[in-house]
Structure formats: C-alpha cells, structure tokens
N, C-alpha and C positions, 0 to 999 in steps of 0.2 A: 545558529544561524536561521534567520527566518527566510521562508520561501515567498516569493511574490506571485499571485495567483489572479488572473483575470477571468472573472466568472460573470456571466450574464445570460438573461433569458434571450432567446432568438427565435425567428420565424423560421420556417423550412426554406424560404427564399433568402435567408441571411440577414433579416432586418430586426433592430432591437426598437421597441416601443412599448413601454409599461402600460399604455392605455389601451393596447389592442388585445392583451391576453393577460390572464391572472392565473395564479397556481391554483390548483385544487388543494384540498385539505392535506394530503399526504405530502404534497411538494411544500406547502407553507411550513408545516411542521419540520421538514428537511431544513429549510432556510432558517428558521428559528434556532435549531441545533447547530447549523453552520456558523450564524452569527455569534452565537455563544462561544464557539470554539477557537474564534479568530483572535490573533494578537493585536489586530487592528484593521482599519480600512483607508485606503487613499482614494479620494475623490476629486474629480474636476468640478468646477463650479456649478455647471448645470445638473449633473448627477447629484451633487450634494444639496442642491436646493430642491430637487425632487424628494430626497430622502429626508429633509428636514420636516416632512410630514409627521414623522415619528417622535419629533420632539415634545409634543403636547397630545396629552390624553384627549380621546374624542368620545363623546357620550354613546356613539353607535358601535363601538368596537366591542367584540367579544373577548373571551379569555386568551384566545390565540393571539390577536392583534396587541393586547396587552403585554403578552409574553414576548413577542417581537419587540415592540417598542422598549421594554425593559432591557433586553438584551442590546439593542442598537444603541440606546443612551448611555450605557456602561462601557462600551468599546471605545478604545481610543481611535480618534480620526484625523487625518492631514488632509487638509483641502488645498488643492494647487488652483491658484487664482492670482491674477493681477488686478482684476476689477473689484473683487470683495474687499472691504475694509475691516470687516469683523466676521466671526464664525460663532456658532452656538457652542453649548456646553461640551465639554470632553473633546473639542477639536482644536486644532493647531492649523493656522494659515500658513501656507507655504508660498511665498511671493517669488522667489527666485533659487537658482541652484538646486533644481529638483533632484538632479542626479546625486549630489553629494547627501541630500537629506535621505532619499531612498535607500542609497548605498549605506549610510549610518543605520537607518532603521533595521534593514536586514542583517547588519552586523551585530547590533545589540539585542534584538528581540528573538525570540524562539516561536516555532509555530508557523501560522500562515498570516499573511498580511494579503488582504484582498483589494485589487484595484477595479473600480467600476467606471466605465465609461469608454467608448471606443476611441476617442481622440486622445485621452490620456494614456490608455493602453498603446495605442501606437507610438506615442512620444516614448514611453518607458521601453517598449519592444525596440525601437531605433537605439536606445541606449544600452541594450542588452541585459535588461533587468527583470523582464517577465520568465518565470521559471516553469509556469504551467498556464494552460488556456482550458477553461472548462465552459462549454456550450451546453446550456439547457434548451434542446430543440423541442419547441411546441408545434402541434400539428395545425399550424395555420400557415396561410400564404398572404403576405401583406402587398406585395407587389410595389412598395414604396418605402420610404423612410431612411433611417441612419442605419448603414450597415455595421455588423458585428466587428468586422474587421475594417479600419479606417484607411488602411493602405496595405501595401504588400508586407508579407511576412516572411521570414526565413522557413525553410522546410520544416514541417512539423511531423511527430511521430506519435501515433495513437497508443495510449497506455490503458486506457480502461473505458468501458461503456457500462452504464447503469440505467436501468428503467426506475423512474421515480414517480410514483403515483399511477394514475390511469394511462396518461398519454405522452409523458415528457421522457426523452432519453437525455442523458448527459453523457456528452463525449469529452474525455479528457486527453489533451495533447501536451507534449513537451517539445522544446525546440530539437530537431533532429541533430 
C-alpha cells in the first residue's frame, strides 16, 4: 500500500511561492532523488501548470536540471481538475470522484505518492487520505501569499527533522 505525502517548500511565516526562493545545490539534488523514488505525484491544476516547465528541455539547463526533468517526465502523474481538457505525457486527468481515485492508487501502488498544492492537500486531508506532511522550511519571510496549510488540520505529531543543504530544515509530521 502506498503512502500519500504532502511535501512543499515554505517560508518561515508559512507561505508557499516557488518564485520567492530556490533550492541550493544540495537541496536540488535531494529533490532529484526524491522524484526518482516516488510511485507518482498528484497535482491540482495550478501546481501542475507550474510543473509543466519540466516537460520540455531548455538550452540554459545544466546537468542537474536535465536530471530532474528526466525523473519528473517518467513519473506517473494524476492531475485533479475540472477545467483542464487534457494533460501532458505520463499524466492522467482526474475530473471527479477524487476520493475513489486516490484510495485506489494507495491500494494498488507501493512506496510514496506525493501530493503538491495546498488546496488539493486540504481536500485530501479532509478525506483522511494524507499520511504524512513534509515542510521544507526556507529562511525567508514573505509576509503574504498562499499558506502551506489551506485550512485547519487534525493534530499532527513530529516524527523527523532533517537539515538539507545550507539553510533548509525539513519537518516531517504524521496525523496524531
């Protein structure tokens, strides 16, 4: 049975915004290894559109970016959206009955399925489907934006802390 993990970069004041901070080389390598190890990823429309950046090679990329893109492209993806009409390679559009789809994926896959996006994570938490939360805390304060948690959560229990790279701390929580 697979575990559903909500993992995302976040500022010290609790906001997510990929345009405001970037991973250092060590953290980026961590993310490459993470993507390689996943059974798949679940995205909402907005986060999927951000991640589609990795679908096409870019001349300015170095070896690390090409490695990440290769890992991302081969990974199965499920995109939850009622507005999209199609999705890219190795992706499946989920338009309704998200609970049944995610429960089915958890039952048939092994390893970790990562969910990206605060609003989607909230919906999946409300359905009791998120098994673990991983916050990658960056040493920046944004003062605005989309919060990591898009709503109340059940009590959480800290199970791990890791320093990754020079400045990022990963906090891992499970429902208490």
